[in-house]
C-alpha positions as CSV (number, residue, x, y, z in Angstrom):
1,M,137.4,115.9,110.2
2,S,140.1,116.3,112.9
3,M,139.8,115.1,116.7
4,A,141.9,116.4,119.3
5,Q,142.8,114.4,122.5
6,T,144.9,115.8,125.7
7,T,147.1,113.5,127.4
8,G,149.3,114.4,130.3
9,G,149.1,118.2,128.7
10,N,150.5,116.8,125.5
11,T,147.6,117.5,122.7
12,T,147.6,115.2,119.8
13,T,145.6,115.6,116.8
14,S,144.1,112.8,114.5
15,V,142.6,113.5,111.0
16,Q,139.9,111.3,110.0
17,P,138.2,111.6,106.6
18,E,135.1,113.7,106.3
19,Q,131.7,111.7,105.7
20,S,128.9,113.5,103.6
21,A,125.8,114.1,105.5
22,N,124.1,112.2,102.8
23,E,126.4,109.4,102.9
24,Q,125.1,106.0,104.1
25,P,126.7,102.8,105.0
26,T,127.0,100.7,101.8
27,Q,124.8,97.6,102.2
28,A,125.1,94.2,100.3
29,V,123.0,93.9,97.4
30,A,121.1,90.4,97.5
31,G,122.6,87.7,95.9
32,E,125.6,89.4,95.0
33,D,128.1,87.8,97.4
34,S,126.0,84.7,98.4
35,L,123.2,82.3,97.0
36,G,119.7,82.9,98.4
37,G,120.7,85.8,100.5
38,E,118.5,88.9,101.5
39,G,120.1,92.5,101.0
40,Y,119.0,95.9,100.5
41,T,117.1,95.6,97.5
42,R,114.7,93.1,98.7
43,G,113.4,94.6,101.9
44,A,110.9,96.9,100.7
45,D,109.9,94.3,97.8
46,Y,109.2,91.1,100.2
47,P,107.8,92.4,103.7
48,M,105.7,89.3,104.4
49,D,102.4,90.9,105.8
50,I,98.8,90.1,104.6
51,T,99.1,91.9,101.3
52,S,102.1,90.1,100.4
53,Y,100.3,86.8,101.1
54,L,96.9,87.9,99.2
55,M,99.1,88.5,96.0
56,G,100.7,85.6,96.0
57,I,97.7,83.2,96.3
58,L,96.2,86.0,93.7
59,F,99.2,85.3,91.4
60,L,99.3,81.5,91.6
61,S,95.2,80.9,91.4
62,T,95.2,82.9,88.2
63,G,98.4,81.7,86.9
64,L,97.3,77.9,87.4
65,I,94.0,78.8,85.8
66,S,95.7,80.6,82.6
67,L,98.5,77.9,82.2
68,L,96.1,74.8,82.4
69,G,93.0,76.1,81.2
70,G,93.2,79.0,79.2
71,Y,92.0,77.6,75.8
72,K,89.2,75.9,77.7
73,Y,87.7,78.8,79.9
74,K,87.8,81.4,77.3
75,W,85.6,83.9,79.0
76,M,88.0,83.6,82.4
77,T,90.8,84.1,79.9
78,L,89.2,87.2,78.6
79,F,88.5,88.5,82.1
80,L,92.1,87.9,83.6
81,A,93.5,89.6,80.4
82,G,91.5,92.9,81.3
83,F,92.0,92.4,85.3
84,Y,95.8,92.4,84.6
85,T,96.0,95.3,82.1
86,A,94.3,97.5,84.7
87,G,96.4,96.4,87.2
88,L,99.7,96.8,85.2
89,V,98.6,100.5,84.5
90,L,97.8,101.2,88.0
91,V,101.1,99.6,89.2
92,L,103.2,101.7,86.8
93,F,101.4,105.0,87.9
94,I,102.1,104.0,91.6
95,I,105.7,103.2,90.9
96,K,106.5,106.3,88.5
97,F,104.5,109.0,90.3
98,Q,103.7,108.2,94.2
99,N,107.3,107.8,94.8
100,V,106.9,105.4,97.6
101,T,109.9,103.3,98.3
102,D,109.0,101.9,101.5
103,P,105.1,101.7,102.0
104,T,103.4,100.9,105.3
105,T,101.1,97.7,105.6
106,S,98.1,99.9,105.2
107,V,99.4,101.7,102.1
108,R,100.2,98.4,100.5
109,L,97.0,97.2,101.2
110,V,95.1,99.9,99.8
111,Y,97.0,100.0,96.7
112,L,96.3,96.2,96.4
113,L,92.6,96.6,96.7
114,V,92.3,99.8,94.0
115,C,94.2,97.6,91.8
116,V,91.8,94.6,92.4
117,V,88.4,96.5,92.0
118,S,89.9,98.4,89.0
119,G,90.8,95.0,87.4
120,L,87.5,93.5,88.3
121,V,85.7,96.5,86.2
122,T,88.0,96.3,83.5
123,G,87.9,92.6,83.1
124,G,84.2,92.5,83.1
125,F,84.0,95.3,80.6
126,F,86.3,93.7,78.1
127,V,84.2,90.4,78.4
128,C,81.1,92.2,77.6
129,M,83.3,94.1,74.5
130,F,84.1,90.8,73.2
131,P,85.8,90.2,70.8
132,T,88.0,93.4,71.5
133,G,89.1,91.5,74.5
134,R,91.0,89.2,72.5
135,L,93.7,91.8,71.6
136,L,94.5,92.0,75.3
137,V,95.1,88.1,75.7
138,G,97.5,88.6,73.2
139,F,99.2,91.5,74.6
140,I,99.4,90.1,78.2
141,G,101.1,87.0,76.6
142,G,103.6,88.9,74.9
143,L,104.4,91.2,77.7
144,S,104.8,88.2,80.1
145,L,107.1,86.5,77.5
146,S,109.4,89.5,77.4
147,M,109.4,89.9,81.3
148,I,110.7,86.3,81.4
149,I,113.4,86.7,78.6
150,L,114.7,90.1,80.4
151,A,114.9,88.3,83.9
152,T,117.4,85.5,82.6
153,D,120.2,88.0,83.3
154,T,121.5,90.4,86.1
155,D,120.2,93.9,85.7
156,L,118.0,92.2,83.1
157,L,119.3,91.1,79.8
158,I,119.0,94.2,78.1
159,H,120.8,96.9,80.1
160,T,119.5,100.0,77.9
161,K,115.9,101.2,78.5
162,L,115.2,102.2,74.9
163,W,116.0,98.5,73.5
164,R,114.3,97.1,76.6
165,Y,111.2,98.9,75.5
166,I,111.4,98.1,72.0
167,L,111.6,94.5,73.2
168,I,108.7,94.4,75.2
169,G,106.8,96.3,72.3
170,S,108.0,94.0,69.8
171,L,106.7,91.0,71.4
172,A,103.6,92.4,72.6
173,S,102.7,93.3,68.9
174,L,103.7,90.0,67.6
175,F,101.0,88.3,70.0
176,V,98.4,91.0,69.4
177,L,98.4,91.0,65.6
178,P,97.6,87.3,65.0
179,S,94.8,87.5,68.3
180,A,92.9,90.1,66.0
181,F,91.8,87.2,63.5
182,K,89.4,84.8,64.2
183,K,91.2,81.9,62.5
184,T,94.5,82.3,64.3
185,Y,93.2,83.6,67.6
186,P,92.5,79.8,69.1
187,F,96.0,79.1,68.7
188,M,97.3,82.3,70.0
189,S,95.3,82.0,73.0
190,I,97.0,79.0,73.7
191,I,100.7,80.2,73.4
192,S,99.7,83.6,75.2
193,T,97.9,81.9,78.5
194,I,100.8,79.4,78.7
195,C,103.2,82.6,78.6
196,S,101.1,84.6,81.1
197,G,100.4,81.6,83.3
198,C,104.0,80.8,83.7
199,Y,104.9,84.6,84.5
200,L,102.1,84.9,87.1
201,I,103.2,81.4,88.7
202,M,106.8,82.9,88.8
203,L,105.6,86.0,90.6
204,G,103.3,84.1,92.8
205,V,106.2,81.7,94.1
206,D,108.8,84.6,94.3
207,I,106.8,86.4,97.0
208,F,107.4,83.5,99.2
209,V,110.8,82.5,98.2
210,R,112.1,85.9,98.0
211,G,114.0,85.1,94.7
212,G,114.0,88.6,93.1
213,L,111.6,88.5,90.5
214,L,109.5,91.3,91.9
215,A,112.6,93.6,91.9
216,G,113.3,92.7,88.2
217,F,109.5,93.5,87.0
218,K,110.2,97.2,88.7
219,Y,113.7,97.3,87.3
220,A,112.2,96.7,83.8
221,W,110.1,99.7,84.3
222,G,112.8,102.0,85.1
223,F,112.6,102.0,89.2
224,T,116.1,102.5,90.3
225,E,115.5,104.2,93.7
226,P,117.4,104.1,95.7
227,D,120.6,104.6,93.8
228,D,121.8,100.9,94.5
229,Y,118.5,99.3,93.7
230,R,119.5,96.2,91.4
231,Y,118.1,93.0,90.0
232,V,120.3,90.2,90.8
233,V,120.1,86.4,89.4
234,E,120.6,84.1,92.1
235,R,120.0,80.3,92.9
236,N,116.2,81.0,93.7
237,T,115.8,83.2,90.7
238,F,117.3,80.5,88.3
239,L,115.6,77.9,89.8
240,I,112.1,79.4,89.5
241,L,112.6,80.4,86.0
242,I,113.6,76.9,84.8
243,I,111.2,74.7,86.8
244,V,108.3,76.8,86.0
245,G,109.2,78.1,82.7
246,V,110.3,74.9,81.1
247,A,108.5,72.3,83.2
248,G,105.5,74.4,83.7
249,G,105.3,75.4,80.2
250,A,105.5,71.6,79.1
251,V,102.5,70.7,81.2
252,G,100.4,73.6,80.2
253,L,101.1,73.1,76.6
254,A,100.1,69.3,77.1
255,F,96.9,70.4,78.9
256,Q,95.7,72.8,76.7
257,M,96.4,70.6,73.7
258,V,94.1,68.0,75.1
259,W,91.4,70.7,75.4
260,Y,91.8,71.7,72.0
261,W,91.7,68.2,70.5
262,I,88.3,67.7,72.6
263,A,86.9,70.7,71.2
264,Q,87.9,70.1,67.8
265,N,86.4,66.6,67.9
266,D,83.2,67.6,69.6
267,W,83.1,65.1,72.5
268,K,79.5,66.4,73.5
269,G,78.4,64.7,70.4
270,I,79.8,61.4,71.0
271,N,77.2,58.6,71.6
272,F,78.0,56.7,74.9
273,S,75.0,54.9,75.2
274,F,76.5,51.7,74.1
275,I,78.6,51.8,77.4
276,K,75.3,51.8,79.4
277,R,73.8,49.2,77.3
278,Y,76.8,46.9,77.8
279,V,76.8,47.3,81.5
280,K,73.1,46.3,81.6
281,L,73.8,43.4,79.7
282,R,76.5,42.2,81.6
283,G,74.4,42.6,84.8
284,K,71.8,40.3,83.5
285,G,74.2,37.6,82.9
286,A,74.4,37.9,79.2
287,E,76.9,35.7,77.6
288,K,80.3,37.5,76.2
289,S,79.9,36.2,72.8
290,S,76.4,37.4,72.4
291,V,77.8,41.1,73.3
292,P,78.7,42.1,69.8
293,D,75.4,41.0,68.2
294,Q,73.5,43.0,70.7
295,V,75.5,46.2,71.3
296,P,76.5,48.6,68.4
297,M,79.9,49.3,69.3
298,V,80.6,51.3,66.3
299,N,84.4,51.5,66.5
300,F,84.3,51.9,70.2
301,G,82.1,54.8,70.2
302,L,84.1,56.8,67.9
303,K,81.4,57.6,65.6
304,L,80.7,61.3,66.2
305,E,77.5,62.7,65.6
306,G,78.3,66.4,65.1
307,R,81.1,66.9,63.0
308,A,80.1,70.6,63.1
309,A,83.4,70.7,65.2
310,S,85.5,71.3,61.8
311,R,83.3,74.6,61.4
312,W,84.2,77.9,63.3
313,G,81.6,79.4,65.3
314,E,79.4,76.7,66.7
315,G,78.8,75.9,70.3
316,T,80.6,77.3,73.2
317,R,84.2,76.3,72.0
318,W,87.2,78.6,71.1
319,D,85.9,78.1,67.7
320,S,83.0,80.8,68.1
321,V,85.9,83.2,68.9
């Protein structure tokens, strides 16, 4: 492009480089030059509106339930597996085919409501279709673990789409197959709900701190529009992955192993009546030395009345699965 300028009858011409009509000023990618910065790829991912707050609360609440009580609350686990499977399908459909790169608040809220309603219906359906829902529990666990692994590096750990999808499919299958068997499902439910719970908590925290994990989720499924859309691991992303993945996973494992131990030992069958009798005698001023003769302590109550806990398929425990 040339520009002419006239000064005192003399004409000078300056030549400037031409700029394409489609060319736009380059904007910095979040986290590329600074830690914790917010750049081009984060604006559409993190609009702090009512939809974002609802999504964050949903991810955090359901993630905590899965992480800490996935083994104990078996029907809730089955429901959440169906809920998020339906949500995942709709989200992928929206990303791939709706071509909405910067939706308005109203559009985002409509999308969220559609995903929630379909998730409620699907979750309830697979609860009624038990034990088929066990497969979804394993699928969500394997998918969550693969997403966490991919999110550990900028532009994802595996850059090739084909190998990325192979990793996702392999881990999902690795979790699904053992979940199909009654003997191995209780253990797979613990592992799967820990993985899915950690990933949901990561996404929930990410919405409020804008660490970039949502960008990584969309990037993993081939969402690369606009052309400079990237997933960048920065300080906030790293902290979320480490704290929730390591510390949260350890806490979740501890909680779920306690629930598993209680279910196996059938605490509902333990006779705690000796405690009430002991308190009653103490209240009447009974001598401490006379307590062992009047109260059948029986190894501090660890004599179990129902050893049926060792048999699969009794009560409301996971063994019935």
